N, C-alpha and C positions, 0 to 999 in steps of 0.2 A: 747570657740573655736575661734581661730584666724580667722579674716575676710579673705575672699579669694582674697581681693585686686582687685576685678573686676572693670575695669574702666568704667562700666556703670554709675559710680558716676561722678558727677560734682558739683561744688559749686553752679551752677545756676539751677540745676534740682530739681525735687521734693524732693529727699533725702536731698539736701542741704538746701532747704527752711524749711523742717520739723526739721532738726537739729537746724537751726537758731531760729525757732519758740519756740522750747522747751527751748533752752538756754535763750532766751529773757524772756520767761515766768518765769523761775527761778529768773532771775535778777529782774523782776517786783515784784514778791512775796517778795523777800528779802528786796528790798529798800522800799516797801510799809510798811514793819514792822520796818525798820531802814534805813533811807536815807544814813547813813554812814557805812553800812554793809561792812565788809572786804572780798572782793572777791579774795584776793591774791592767795589762793591755790585751786581755782576752775578752772576746765579745761574742754573744749570740745575736745574730741579726735575722729577724723574721721577714719573709716575703721580700727578698732582695733579688739575688740572682736566681735562687730557687726557693722552695718553701722555707728553708732556713739555711743560713751560712754560719760557719765558724771562722772567726778572725783572730789571729794571734799577733804577737809583736811585729812580725815581718810581713803582715798582710793576710789575705784569705788562705785558709788551709783546706777547707772542704765545703762543697755545695751538696745539699740534700733535697732530693725529690721524694715527696711522700705521697703515695697513691692509696687512698682509702676506697678501693674498688673491690667488689666481691667477684673478681675474675682472676683466673690463673693463666690464661693464654698469653704467651709472650707478645703476640701481635697487638694485644690491647695496650701495651706500654711502649710500642715502637715510637710513636710521635714524641712522647715525653723524653725518651732516651735519645732520639735524634736531636732534639733541642739541646740536651745536655752535652752531647758529643760536639756540636758546633761551638757551644759555649766554652768547654774545657780545651778545645783545640786552639782557641784564640791565644796568641802569644802572651796576652795580659794574664791568662789563667794557666800558664804552662806548669805551675807547681801545685795546682789545686787538685784534690782528689774528689771524685763525685760518688755519691751513694744513692741507691734506689731502695726505699723502704716500702714494703707491701704487707697487706694482711696475710696473704697466703703465698707459698713458694710458687714461682713461675714454672710453667710447663712448656716444653717444645719438643717437636719430633727430632729424632736423631740423637747423636752423641756429642754434638758441638758444645764446646765450653762457652761460658757467658761472653768472653771477649770475642769469640768467633761469631756469636749471634749479634754482637754490637757491630762487627765489621760487615755483617750481612745487611744491616740497616743502611749503611753508607752505600753499599754496592747496589741496592735497589734504586737509589736516587741516581747513581751513575748509569745504571742499565736503562732507567727510564729516559734519560737524555739520549743515550745511544740509539734507542728504539725509534724515537722521533724528536729530533732536536727542535722542531718548530712548535711542538706542543708540550714540551717537557716541564717538569717542576722548575728546573733552572731557567728555562726561557721565560716562564710566567713570572719568575721573581723580578724580572726587570721590565716587563711590559706595562706595568701600572694599571692593568685592568682588574676589576673585582674578581675574586677567586673564592672558592669554597674549600679547596684542598688544604688540609692542615700543614702538610710539608712545605707548601709554597709560602704560607703565612710564617712558618718558622724560619725559612730561608730569608724572607724579607726582613724580619726582625734582626736576624743575625748580620745581614749586610750593613745594617745601620749601626752595628756595634763593633764590627771587625773590619778595619780599613782594608784588609787583604781582599775582601769580597767585592771588588770594584765593578766587575763585569762577569759575563758568562764564562769566559775562559779562565778567569781567576778563580771562580767557584769550582770549576772542574779540576783545576790544579790542586786546590786545597783539599777537595774531597778525595782525589786520587792519592794524595800524599797520606791522608789520614787512613785510607783503606789499606795501603801497602806497607805502612810502617809497622815494624815489629819490635822496636826498641822498648826497653823497660819503661821509659817515660812517655811512650806514645799514648794517644788519647784513649784507645780501646783497652789499654792496660791500667788506666786510671779511673775507670768507672766500675763500681762493684755493687753487688747485692749486699745489703747491710747484714752483717752476721750477728744474730742474737743468740749468743751462747751455743754456737754450732748449728743453728737453724737460720736460713736466709729469709725469714719472715717473722712477723709477730702479730697475732690476732688481737682484735679489740678487747677480747676477754682476758688477755694476758699482759697487756702493756702496763696497766695500773700496778700490778704486783711487781713488775720489773722496776718501775720507777721507785716504788716504796722500798723495795729491797736495796736499791742503790743508795737511797737516803739513809737507811739503817747502816749500811756498810761504811758510809762516810762518817756517820756519828760514832760508830765503833772505833774507827781509826783516830777520831778526835776525842774519844772518851766522853761522849755526850749521850745521855739517856734519852731516847726518842720514843720509847714504847707507848707512852701515854699521850703523845702529841703527833704521832706519825700522820694520821689523816689530816690534821689541821695544817701541818707543814706542807703536805702534798697539795692541799687545796690553795694554800697561800702562794705556792710556787706557780700553780696553774693560773691563779688570779693575776699574778705579775705578768705572765705572758699575755693573758687576755686583755689587760689594760693596754699593753703595748700594741696589740693588733688593732684594737678599737681606735686608738690614737692614730695609727698608721692609715686606717681606712678613712678617717675623718680629714686626713691631709694628703690625699692621693697625689696632688699636684706639686707638693713640696719637694719630693724626691730625696728626703733625708733618710739615711740608714736607720736612725733611731735605735741604736743598739741596746741590748740588755747586757750590762757588764757582768762578768762572772763574779765579781766581788759583791754585786747586788744579790745574786743567787746565794752566795755563801752567807751573806748577812741574814737572809731569811732562814737558812739552815741553823743559824746560831741564835736566832731571836727568841728569847724566853717569853716575850710578851704574847707571841702567837699562841702559846698554850692556853691563854686566858681569853682569846678573842672569839667568843662564842657567836656573836652576831655576824661578824665578817665570815666566819667559818660556815655558818648555816647558809648565808647568801651564796657563797662560792659552791657549796655542796649542792644547792638547788640548781644552779646553772649547770654544774657538772652532770647531774642526773638528767636534766633536760637534753643536753647535748648527747649524752650516751644513749638515751632513748631514740634519738634521731639516727645515730650511727647503727643501732640495732635494727631500725626500720630499713636502712639502706642495705643491710646485710641479709635481711629476710626475703628470700626470693618469692614467697607467697604474697608479700606486701609490696615489694619493690623489685621489679624485674632487673636483671643485670644490665640490660640496655639503659634503663632509666637511671640506675646507679652510676653508670659510666657517663651518661649525659650530664648528670649533676656534677660529677667530678670535672667535666669539661666546661661547666658553666652554661649549659645549653638546655636545661630542663625547666619544667614549670615550678620546680621546687626552689630554684636558685634565688629568685627575687625576694621571696618571703623569708627564706632562711638567712639570706644576706642581712636583712633587717634585724632579725632576731638574734643572730650571732654577734652583731655589732652593738648590742645593748649590754650595759653593765648588768651584773647579777640582780641588783635591786630594781633596775628599770625593767628587766625581763619579767619580774614578778607582777608588775602592773598589767602587762599584756597578758600574762598567764591567767590573771583573774578574769579578764574578758573572755578568754577561751573556755572558762569553766563557770558559766552562769548558774549552774545547778549546785555549785559548791560555795559555801559561805567561807570566805577567806579573810574577811575584815574583822579580825580579832587581834588581841594582844600577841597571839602566837601564830601570826600569819605565815612565817617561814616554816615553822614546825608543821602547820597544816598543809602547806604546799608540798613539803617533802613526803608527807604521808599519802598523797594522792597516788592512785594506781597509774603508773607510767605506761601500762599497757593501753590505756585510753588514748595516750598521745600516739603511740605506734599504730594502733588499730584504726583510729578515727581521724584525729587532727591532721597527722602527716599525710594520710590518704586524701584528705580534702586538698591540701597543698599540691599533691601529686596530680590531681585530676582537673582542678580549676584552671581556666585559661589565664596565662600571665597578663594578657592585655586588660583583664578586668581587675587586676590587683590594685588596691587602694590603701596606701599607708597614711593614716592621719596621725602624724607625729605629735601634734599638740594635744591630742586626746588619748594618746598611747593606745591606739587600737588599729587592728588590721582588718580590712574588709575586702570583699570582691564586689565591684560596682558595675552595673550595666543599666544605663539610662537612669530611671528613678529608683531602681531596685538596688539595695545594698545588703549583701549577705555576710553574716558573721560566722567564720569557722569556729567550731567548738569541739570539745572532747566528748560530747554527749554520745552515748552508745545506745544499746538496746535496753530500755527500761519500760515499765508499765507507765501508761499515761498518768495515772494517779500519782505515782511516786515522783515523776519528773515535774509535773505541773505544781505540786505542792512545794517542792524544793525551790523552784525558780520564783514562784509567786510570793514566797515568804522572804525572798532575798531582795529587799527593797533597793539596796545599793546597785545590784546587778541590773534590775529593771530600769533604774534611772540612766544607766550607761548605755541602754539600748535605744535611746531616743530616736536616732536616725536610721536604725536598722530595720530593714524590711522583713528579713527572716534569718533565723539561726540555722546553720548547716550542721548536719550530722554525717559523718563518713560511714555510718553503719547502715547497710542496705536492709537490715531487718528491723530498724527503728520504726516506732509509731510516729507518723507525721501528725502535727497538731496545727489546726488552722487558726484557733483563737484561744489564747491561754486563759483570758478572763472568763469566757463562756465555759471553758472546760473546768475551770476551778469552781465555778458556781454550781456545777453539776456534782462535784465531789464533796463540797463542804457547805455547811450552813453558816460558816463564819464569814463576815464581810471582810473584803480586802482592807478596808479602812481600819479595822481592828488591829491589823499587823503594823500599820504605819502611823500610829498615834503620835509619834515623836517627829514626824515629818511636817514641814511647812505646808500650808494649804495649797500653794502653787505647785509644790512637789507632789502632793497627793493627786492633784489633777493630772499632772504630767505622767505619773505612774499609772493612773487609771487609763489614760489615753494609750500609752505604750502597750500595756497588757492586753488591750483589745485589738491592737493592730499587728503585734508580733506573731510570727509563725515559726514552727520548726519543720524543716523539710530536709529530705535526703539530698546529697550532693548531685545525684543523678537528676533529681527534679529541678534543681537550680540550673544545671547545664541545659536541660530541655527548655526552661524558660528563657535562658539567654539566647539559645539557638533560634527560638521562635519570636524573639523580640523584633 
């Protein structure tokens, strides 16, 4: 079943790291057996049948579903597994193995094995049809009416890709066969929880070390010294995946597999130039930290409920539209947006990336991502030409920021002295803070005049006269408000 191309994917997030880990594990196993192994026709394909696929000389060998959800109940993953069951049961994929990757081990009542739990998913669909054939998932698959049930949507997609699923009776026959078969090659015996060294899960805090350890193992086999360049190689590999994902999202209608060749991965592992690539490394490291902060936000139940985390994974939350945009940016492009999110931080220096990396990522988790979580998706406004994300309602335009709880004096001075930031706020009605304990500010210029005897013009001596006027206008109109205040304004508009 074709992947839904959801841009929750990024080369730098958990899915990307898992794909990289599995690919490196295959490379490690092959070169351990034969250092001169020919990887010419081996490919890693992202967002194709599943989150990622592995293709060998004779076709696809494995499909991988990666679920970055902070939940352990088996029922949470039933729909994803049902889709994979239908996909691998297709004659075209009869030799393919499926894997489920999760943050935490799955739990279920009773002593059933995993393959028995897979069989129970199929049985639920069969039983649903037996209970009422006129309203069942199978019936709705063919009636063409709008539906909300995920299993019906999965069946509809499957029937478009598997010629056997021509009508209701055919679907029943295929499902009954998949349910009753116990052969070694049957579909329920070809889907597994991925084994990470004896544990059928890998947390977001552990995957980095597993990838880096595998890189070191490969280098040891090849007698390459990697100690002083391990982080740079790690970031370069993730950047390779990230570029591939961004390209794929920009060409959703093309349908190309756009594979990453194993030989390209090996070239990066062997590239001495990467050891000296400081700017590329810092850019990749910046995006890596940004993505990791978001994943930590998803995992923190005090900041993001399990329900919202699951909705995000399913592409159904307020977070999706904005994070889709940000994840699809290159590391350098993301930095421009990041500056707008931090109007109280001066990032326009020769060491912009260093300064960005030194910012407290807790402010992203606590405040910025909370705004994305709470604001209504229909107010989302991406101004790509200006590299800024806003929430718009009528004439009001709200800029999400990482601003937290600070004294008015500190905050006003930081922002008013940052002329570049002030200029970028020309069309913004108010800056948003996700901190409910923050001090709201109605007029920055007035507040500044109460705190300082220095004229604003003294800070902007190098600006053009028209820019000085523009800065003065903006500083008198801009506000800082809590996200709850913005939501109230939107509701009352």
